[in-house]
N, CA, C and O atoms as a Tinker XYZ file with bonds, in Angstrom:
   336  protein
     1  N     68.928000  -83.196000   61.115000    73     2
     2  CA    69.075000  -82.472000   62.028000    64     1     3
     3  C     68.701000  -82.909000   63.224000    63     2     4     5
     4  O     67.743000  -83.644000   63.463000    81     3
     5  N     69.785000  -82.262000   64.295000    73     3     6
     6  CA    69.441000  -83.134000   65.399000    64     5     7
     7  C     69.110000  -81.803000   66.835000    63     6     8     9
     8  O     69.806000  -80.914000   67.325000    81     7
     9  N     68.019000  -82.188000   67.027000    73     7    10
    10  CA    67.770000  -81.370000   68.230000    64     9    11
    11  C     67.531000  -81.906000   69.904000    63    10    12    13
    12  O     67.001000  -82.950000   70.283000    81    11
    13  N     68.005000  -81.014000   70.559000    73    11    14
    14  CA    68.533000  -81.491000   71.682000    64    13    15
    15  C     67.964000  -81.085000   72.612000    63    14    16    17
    16  O     68.649000  -80.104000   72.899000    81    15
    17  N     66.981000  -81.139000   73.496000    73    15    18
    18  CA    65.900000  -79.859000   74.623000    64    17    19
    19  C     65.613000  -81.145000   75.502000    63    18    20    21
    20  O     65.498000  -82.336000   75.213000    81    19
    21  N     65.526000  -80.281000   76.953000    73    19    22
    22  CA    65.612000  -81.315000   78.201000    64    21    23
    23  C     65.970000  -82.639000   78.490000    63    22    24    25
    24  O     67.109000  -82.740000   78.945000    81    23
    25  N     65.417000  -83.565000   78.379000    73    23    26
    26  CA    65.553000  -84.964000   78.139000    64    25    27
    27  C     65.041000  -85.874000   76.920000    63    26    28    29
    28  O     64.656000  -87.042000   76.873000    81    27
    29  N     65.229000  -84.633000   75.726000    73    27    30
    30  CA    64.736000  -85.483000   74.745000    64    29    31
    31  C     65.879000  -84.985000   73.258000    63    30    32    33
    32  O     66.891000  -84.306000   73.088000    81    31
    33  N     65.107000  -85.668000   72.586000    73    31    34
    34  CA    66.180000  -85.461000   71.105000    64    33    35
    35  C     65.186000  -86.104000   70.262000    63    34    36    37
    36  O     64.646000  -87.209000   70.307000    81    35
    37  N     65.067000  -84.830000   69.265000    73    35    38
    38  CA    64.644000  -85.090000   67.999000    64    37    39
    39  C     65.577000  -85.148000   66.366000    63    38    40    41
    40  O     66.127000  -84.318000   65.641000    81    39
    41  N     65.397000  -86.313000   66.356000    73    39    42
    42  CA    66.321000  -86.407000   64.609000    64    41    43
    43  C     65.316000  -86.443000   63.585000    63    42    44    45
    44  O     64.648000  -87.387000   63.163000    81    43
    45  N     65.351000  -84.725000   63.139000    73    43    46
    46  CA    64.863000  -84.854000   61.900000    64    45    47
    47  C     64.492000  -85.676000   60.642000    63    46    48    49
    48  O     63.385000  -85.889000   60.147000    81    47
    49  N     66.091000  -86.197000   60.151000    73    47    50
    50  CA    66.251000  -86.747000   59.168000    64    49    51
    51  C     65.295000  -88.408000   59.495000    63    50    52    53
    52  O     64.560000  -88.959000   58.676000    81    51
    53  N     65.587000  -88.867000   60.821000    73    51    54
    54  CA    65.005000  -89.959000   61.074000    64    53    55
    55  C     63.649000  -89.880000   61.987000    63    54    56    57
    56  O     63.348000  -90.871000   62.652000    81    55
    57  N     62.901000  -88.814000   62.022000    73    55    58
    58  CA    62.028000  -88.466000   62.094000    64    57    59
    59  C     61.446000  -89.431000   63.192000    63    58    60    61
    60  O     60.434000  -90.128000   63.254000    81    59
    61  N     62.613000  -89.155000   64.116000    73    59    62
    62  CA    62.200000  -89.753000   65.329000    64    61    63
    63  C     62.514000  -88.582000   66.886000    63    62    64    65
    64  O     63.412000  -87.758000   67.054000    81    63
    65  N     61.618000  -88.888000   67.591000    73    63    66
    66  CA    61.522000  -88.287000   69.372000    64    65    67
    67  C     61.557000  -89.151000   70.301000    63    66    68    69
    68  O     60.726000  -89.948000   70.735000    81    67
    69  N     62.541000  -88.924000   70.543000    73    67    70
    70  CA    63.014000  -89.647000   71.667000    64    69    71
    71  C     63.362000  -88.557000   73.450000    63    70    72    73
    72  O     64.053000  -87.541000   73.504000    81    71
    73  N     62.794000  -89.071000   74.380000    73    71    74
    74  CA    62.797000  -89.243000   75.428000    64    73    75
    75  C     64.134000  -89.910000   76.609000    63    74    76    77
    76  O     63.646000  -90.754000   77.361000    81    75
    77  N     65.161000  -89.741000   76.776000    73    75    78
    78  CA    66.094000  -90.895000   77.193000    64    77    79
    79  C     66.042000  -90.966000   76.018000    63    78    80    81
    80  O     66.013000  -90.147000   75.099000    81    79
    81  N     66.018000  -93.135000   76.191000    73    79    82
    82  CA    66.126000  -93.935000   75.391000    64    81    83
    83  C     64.446000  -94.602000   75.005000    63    82    84    85
    84  O     64.214000  -95.803000   74.860000    81    83
    85  N     63.716000  -93.811000   74.927000    73    83    86
    86  CA    62.452000  -93.924000   74.857000    64    85    87
    87  C     61.934000  -93.439000   73.770000    63    86    88    89
    88  O     62.059000  -92.217000   73.697000    81    87
    89  N     61.187000  -94.127000   72.549000    73    87    90
    90  CA    61.174000  -93.781000   71.937000    64    89    91
    91  C     59.418000  -92.963000   71.929000    63    90    92    93
    92  O     58.400000  -93.627000   71.736000    81    91
    93  N     59.417000  -91.659000   72.144000    73    91    94
    94  CA    57.674000  -91.189000   71.425000    64    93    95
    95  C     57.240000  -90.902000   70.475000    63    94    96    97
    96  O     57.874000  -90.281000   69.622000    81    95
    97  N     55.756000  -91.354000   70.319000    73    95    98
    98  CA    54.919000  -91.516000   68.901000    64    97    99
    99  C     54.388000  -90.418000   68.503000    63    98   100   101
   100  O     53.332000  -90.073000   69.034000    81    99
   101  N     54.839000  -89.796000   67.724000    73    99   102
   102  CA    53.515000  -88.776000   67.816000    64   101   103
   103  C     53.565000  -88.132000   65.509000    63   102   104   105
   104  O     54.321000  -87.867000   64.574000    81   103
   105  N     52.323000  -88.237000   65.863000    73   103   106
   106  CA    51.351000  -88.130000   64.456000    64   105   107
   107  C     52.184000  -87.564000   63.033000    63   106   108   109
   108  O     51.487000  -87.040000   62.165000    81   107
   109  N     52.855000  -87.615000   62.933000    73   107   110
   110  CA    53.342000  -87.605000   61.484000    64   109   111
   111  C     53.157000  -86.072000   61.546000    63   110   112   113
   112  O     54.210000  -85.490000   61.806000    81   111
   113  N     51.640000  -84.940000   61.300000    73   111   114
   114  CA    51.701000  -83.981000   60.747000    64   113   115
   115  C     52.102000  -83.388000   62.450000    63   114   116   117
   116  O     52.082000  -82.167000   62.292000    81   115
   117  N     52.265000  -83.512000   63.160000    73   115   118
   118  CA    52.751000  -83.177000   64.714000    64   117   119
   119  C     53.832000  -82.959000   64.231000    63   118   120   121
   120  O     53.949000  -81.796000   63.845000    81   119
   121  N     54.451000  -83.412000   64.125000    73   119   122
   122  CA    56.123000  -83.731000   64.312000    64   121   123
   123  C     56.801000  -83.182000   63.074000    63   122   124   125
   124  O     58.003000  -82.918000   63.046000    81   123
   125  N     55.726000  -82.974000   61.744000    73   123   126
   126  CA    55.892000  -82.060000   60.391000    64   125   127
   127  C     56.066000  -80.905000   61.268000    63   126   128   129
   128  O     57.149000  -80.999000   61.845000    81   127
   129  N     55.496000  -79.972000   61.557000    73   127   130
   130  CA    54.953000  -78.882000   62.909000    64   129   131
   131  C     55.785000  -78.478000   63.981000    63   130   132   133
   132  O     56.201000  -77.320000   64.003000    81   131
   133  N     56.134000  -79.428000   65.033000    73   131   134
   134  CA    57.103000  -79.540000   65.568000    64   133   135
   135  C     58.930000  -79.016000   65.393000    63   134   136   137
   136  O     59.634000  -78.218000   66.012000    81   135
   137  N     59.236000  -80.246000   63.845000    73   135   138
   138  CA    60.639000  -79.966000   62.946000    64   137   139
   139  C     60.707000  -78.265000   62.661000    63   138   140   141
   140  O     61.558000  -77.494000   63.102000    81   139
   141  N     59.472000  -77.917000   61.734000    73   139   142
   142  CA    59.254000  -76.438000   61.157000    64   141   143
   143  C     59.002000  -75.652000   62.539000    63   142   144   145
   144  O     59.813000  -74.735000   62.408000    81   143
   145  N     58.462000  -75.473000   63.616000    73   143   146
   146  CA    59.044000  -74.052000   64.646000    64   145   147
   147  C     60.534000  -74.536000   64.830000    63   146   148   149
   148  O     61.465000  -73.971000   64.256000    81   147
   149  N     60.709000  -75.703000   65.732000    73   147   150
   150  CA    62.416000  -75.877000   65.595000    64   149   151
   151  C     63.179000  -75.439000   64.890000    63   150   152   153
   152  O     64.078000  -74.866000   65.505000    81   151
   153  N     63.312000  -75.413000   63.516000    73   151   154
   154  CA    63.853000  -75.189000   62.489000    64   153   155
   155  C     63.820000  -73.555000   62.449000    63   154   156   157
   156  O     64.872000  -72.917000   62.458000    81   155
   157  N     62.215000  -72.762000   62.393000    73   155   158
   158  CA    61.844000  -71.334000   62.616000    64   157   159
   159  C     61.826000  -70.723000   64.416000    63   158   160   161
   160  O     61.004000  -69.869000   64.748000    81   159
   161  N     62.566000  -71.149000   65.155000    73   159   162
   162  CA    62.277000  -70.983000   66.877000    64   161   163
   163  C     62.873000  -69.171000   66.484000    63   162   164   165
   164  O     61.960000  -68.352000   66.383000    81   163
   165  N     64.052000  -68.741000   66.325000    73   163   166
   166  CA    64.364000  -67.477000   66.204000    64   165   167
   167  C     63.614000  -66.601000   65.620000    63   166   168   169
   168  O     63.978000  -65.426000   65.566000    81   167
   169  N     62.015000  -67.171000   64.889000    73   167   170
   170  CA    61.300000  -66.047000   64.350000    64   169   171
   171  C     59.881000  -65.798000   64.893000    63   170   172   173
   172  O     59.904000  -66.143000   66.075000    81   171
   173  N     58.429000  -65.271000   64.497000    73   171   174
   174  CA    57.746000  -65.671000   64.176000    64   173   175
   175  C     57.276000  -66.824000   62.826000    63   174   176   177
   176  O     57.533000  -66.783000   61.623000    81   175
   177  N     56.500000  -67.801000   63.642000    73   175   178
   178  CA    56.241000  -68.132000   62.040000    64   177   179
   179  C     54.262000  -68.056000   61.704000    63   178   180   181
   180  O     53.476000  -68.407000   62.584000    81   179
   181  N     53.925000  -67.698000   60.731000    73   179   182
   182  CA    52.803000  -67.122000   60.227000    64   181   183
   183  C     51.859000  -69.230000   60.375000    63   182   184   185
   184  O     52.060000  -70.434000   60.533000    81   183
   185  N     51.000000  -68.290000   60.181000    73   183   186
   186  CA    49.769000  -69.422000   59.729000    64   185   187
   187  C     50.003000  -70.149000   58.442000    63   186   188   189
   188  O     49.866000  -71.324000   58.104000    81   187
   189  N     50.411000  -69.034000   57.821000    73   187   190
   190  CA    50.282000  -69.654000   56.245000    64   189   191
   191  C     51.159000  -70.693000   56.226000    63   190   192   193
   192  O     51.007000  -71.878000   55.930000    81   191
   193  N     52.539000  -69.773000   56.756000    73   191   194
   194  CA    54.307000  -70.984000   56.499000    64   193   195
   195  C     54.015000  -72.313000   57.009000    63   194   196   197
   196  O     54.315000  -73.415000   56.549000    81   195
   197  N     53.375000  -71.989000   58.042000    73   195   198
   198  CA    52.986000  -73.079000   58.173000    64   197   199
   199  C     52.646000  -74.456000   57.792000    63   198   200   201
   200  O     52.987000  -75.632000   57.912000    81   199
   201  N     51.390000  -73.299000   57.027000    73   199   202
   202  CA    50.162000  -74.489000   56.644000    64   201   203
   203  C     50.935000  -75.003000   54.688000    63   202   204   205
   204  O     50.708000  -75.993000   53.992000    81   203
   205  N     51.705000  -73.954000   54.480000    73   203   206
   206  CA    52.516000  -74.194000   53.279000    64   205   207
   207  C     53.826000  -75.673000   53.818000    63   206   208   209
   208  O     53.955000  -76.753000   53.243000    81   207
   209  N     54.280000  -75.381000   54.546000    73   207   210
   210  CA    55.388000  -76.278000   54.868000    64   209   211
   211  C     54.984000  -77.595000   55.424000    63   210   212   213
   212  O     55.590000  -78.616000   55.100000    81   211
   213  N     53.747000  -77.612000   56.444000    73   211   214
   214  CA    53.387000  -79.122000   56.654000    64   213   215
   215  C     52.396000  -79.562000   55.955000    63   214   216   217
   216  O     52.070000  -80.668000   56.387000    81   215
   217  N     51.515000  -79.109000   54.752000    73   215   218
   218  CA    49.992000  -79.678000   54.554000    64   217   219
   219  C     50.893000  -78.823000   52.621000    63   218   220   221
   220  O     50.393000  -78.491000   51.546000    81   219
   221  N     51.675000  -78.825000   52.925000    73   219   222
   222  CA    51.781000  -78.386000   50.888000    64   221   223
   223  C     50.738000  -77.594000   50.619000    63   222   224   225
   224  O     49.957000  -78.058000   49.787000    81   223
   225  N     50.366000  -76.070000   51.263000    73   223   226
   226  CA    49.911000  -75.163000   51.102000    64   225   227
   227  C     48.635000  -75.712000   50.196000    63   226   228   229
   228  O     48.195000  -75.129000   49.205000    81   227
   229  N     48.117000  -77.003000   50.764000    73   227   230
   230  CA    46.735000  -77.891000   50.393000    64   229   231
   231  C     45.480000  -76.925000   51.391000    63   230   232   233
   232  O     45.930000  -76.562000   52.478000    81   231
   233  N     43.973000  -76.498000   51.095000    73   231   234
   234  CA    43.125000  -75.999000   52.278000    64   233   235
   235  C     43.048000  -76.714000   53.381000    63   234   236   237
   236  O     42.495000  -77.812000   53.436000    81   235
   237  N     43.607000  -76.130000   54.347000    73   235   238
   238  CA    43.075000  -76.723000   55.380000    64   237   239
   239  C     42.023000  -75.503000   56.732000    63   238   240   241
   240  O     42.003000  -74.273000   56.705000    81   239
   241  N     41.319000  -76.398000   57.711000    73   239   242
   242  CA    40.856000  -75.758000   58.004000    64   241   243
   243  C     41.941000  -75.121000   59.322000    63   242   244   245
   244  O     42.976000  -75.616000   59.769000    81   243
   245  N     41.223000  -73.842000   59.702000    73   243   246
   246  CA    41.739000  -73.445000   61.727000    64   245   247
   247  C     42.017000  -74.194000   62.109000    63   246   248   249
   248  O     43.188000  -74.534000   62.280000    81   247
   249  N     40.592000  -75.044000   62.546000    73   247   250
   250  CA    40.569000  -76.205000   63.309000    64   249   251
   251  C     41.925000  -77.402000   63.208000    63   250   252   253
   252  O     42.506000  -77.822000   64.209000    81   251
   253  N     42.131000  -77.661000   62.321000    73   251   254
   254  CA    42.908000  -78.627000   62.004000    64   253   255
   255  C     44.225000  -78.301000   62.176000    63   254   256   257
   256  O     45.091000  -79.163000   62.328000    81   255
   257  N     44.605000  -76.282000   62.157000    73   255   258
   258  CA    46.203000  -76.734000   61.874000    64   257   259
   259  C     46.433000  -76.236000   63.872000    63   258   260   261
   260  O     47.369000  -76.522000   64.619000    81   259
   261  N     45.058000  -75.374000   64.184000    73   259   262
   262  CA    45.011000  -75.069000   66.188000    64   261   263
   263  C     45.278000  -76.567000   66.148000    63   262   264   265
   264  O     46.475000  -76.735000   65.919000    81   263
   265  N     44.658000  -77.669000   66.276000    73   263   266
   266  CA    44.890000  -78.808000   66.924000    64   265   267
   267  C     46.264000  -79.024000   66.718000    63   266   268   269
   268  O     46.966000  -78.852000   67.714000    81   267
   269  N     46.662000  -79.260000   65.979000    73   267   270
   270  CA    48.215000  -79.640000   65.261000    64   269   271
   271  C     49.191000  -79.203000   66.295000    63   270   272   273
   272  O     49.915000  -80.016000   66.870000    81   271
   273  N     49.219000  -77.749000   66.570000    73   271   274
   274  CA    49.705000  -76.758000   67.109000    64   273   275
   275  C     49.249000  -76.844000   68.782000    63   274   276   277
   276  O     49.723000  -76.326000   69.793000    81   275
   277  N     48.436000  -77.486000   68.610000    73   275   278
   278  CA    48.012000  -77.577000   70.435000    64   277   279
   279  C     48.896000  -78.199000   70.767000    63   278   280   281
   280  O     49.945000  -77.716000   71.194000    81   279
   281  N     48.629000  -79.549000   70.626000    73   279   282
   282  CA    49.393000  -80.830000   70.237000    64   281   283
   283  C     51.081000  -80.812000   70.649000    63   282   284   285
   284  O     51.718000  -81.328000   71.567000    81   283
   285  N     51.541000  -79.727000   69.188000    73   283   286
   286  CA    52.854000  -79.701000   69.515000    64   285   287
   287  C     52.982000  -78.805000   71.083000    63   286   288   289
   288  O     53.845000  -79.284000   71.818000    81   287
   289  N     52.244000  -77.603000   71.647000    73   287   290
   290  CA    52.391000  -76.929000   72.585000    64   289   291
   291  C     52.040000  -77.634000   73.351000    63   290   292   293
   292  O     52.389000  -77.092000   74.400000    81   291
   293  N     51.489000  -78.663000   73.630000    73   291   294
   294  CA    51.565000  -79.337000   74.652000    64   293   295
   295  C     52.797000  -80.131000   75.028000    63   294   296   297
   296  O     53.325000  -80.274000   76.131000    81   295
   297  N     53.172000  -80.681000   73.668000    73   295   298
   298  CA    54.711000  -81.347000   73.905000    64   297   299
   299  C     55.329000  -80.714000   74.258000    63   298   300   301
   300  O     56.239000  -81.149000   74.964000    81   299
   301  N     55.232000  -79.226000   73.986000    73   299   302
   302  CA    56.145000  -78.072000   74.448000    64   301   303
   303  C     56.364000  -77.735000   75.510000    63   302   304   305
   304  O     57.317000  -77.132000   76.003000    81   303
   305  N     55.277000  -78.204000   75.989000    73   303   306
   306  CA    55.048000  -77.877000   78.171000    64   305   307
   307  C     55.149000  -79.166000   78.638000    63   306   308   309
   308  O     55.402000  -79.318000   79.833000    81   307
   309  N     54.981000  -80.244000   77.838000    73   307   310
   310  CA    55.578000  -81.904000   78.656000    64   309   311
   311  C     57.094000  -81.089000   78.856000    63   310   312   313
   312  O     57.461000  -80.748000   79.980000    81   311
   313  N     57.806000  -80.861000   77.801000    73   311   314
   314  CA    59.463000  -80.769000   78.065000    64   313   315
   315  C     60.129000  -79.691000   78.843000    63   314   316   317
   316  O     61.156000  -79.636000   79.520000    81   315
   317  N     58.919000  -78.609000   78.419000    73   315   318
   318  CA    59.531000  -77.769000   80.041000    64   317   319
   319  C     59.550000  -77.482000   81.419000    63   318   320   321
   320  O     59.998000  -76.659000   82.218000    81   319
   321  N     58.630000  -78.881000   81.339000    73   319   322
   322  CA    58.310000  -79.628000   83.089000    64   321   323
   323  C     59.391000  -80.511000   83.080000    63   322   324   325
   324  O     59.785000  -80.724000   84.227000    81   323
   325  N     59.935000  -81.024000   82.336000    73   323   326
   326  CA    60.727000  -82.190000   82.250000    64   325   327
   327  C     62.146000  -81.622000   83.061000    63   326   328   329
   328  O     63.048000  -80.856000   82.726000    81   327
   329  N     61.810000  -82.521000   84.474000    73   327   330
   330  CA    63.142000  -82.663000   85.437000    64   329   331
   331  C     64.561000  -82.716000   84.870000    63   330   332   333
   332  O     64.868000  -83.727000   84.240000    81   331
   333  N     65.276000  -81.940000   84.992000    73   331   334
   334  CA    66.936000  -81.743000   84.380000    64   333   335
   335  C     68.121000  -82.478000   84.706000    63   334   336
   336  O     69.192000  -82.191000   84.172000    81   335
């Protein structure tokens, strides 16, 4: 699936995030979280839903989940502030 926002392109099947023509390196779990949140952008995503999707239901600490979501949020802030 292809997501276009601001100057960014996220190709989920190729697991590639681009800003213009430049590839942005993103940790795999951060990319998984970003893809899941984008795919479910029209609803509230619970922490349990995110854990099930990104970590396959494994037991993870709140800090791990929060750390990944904060990174995604930071990436989103960069996207929101990017000139159009």
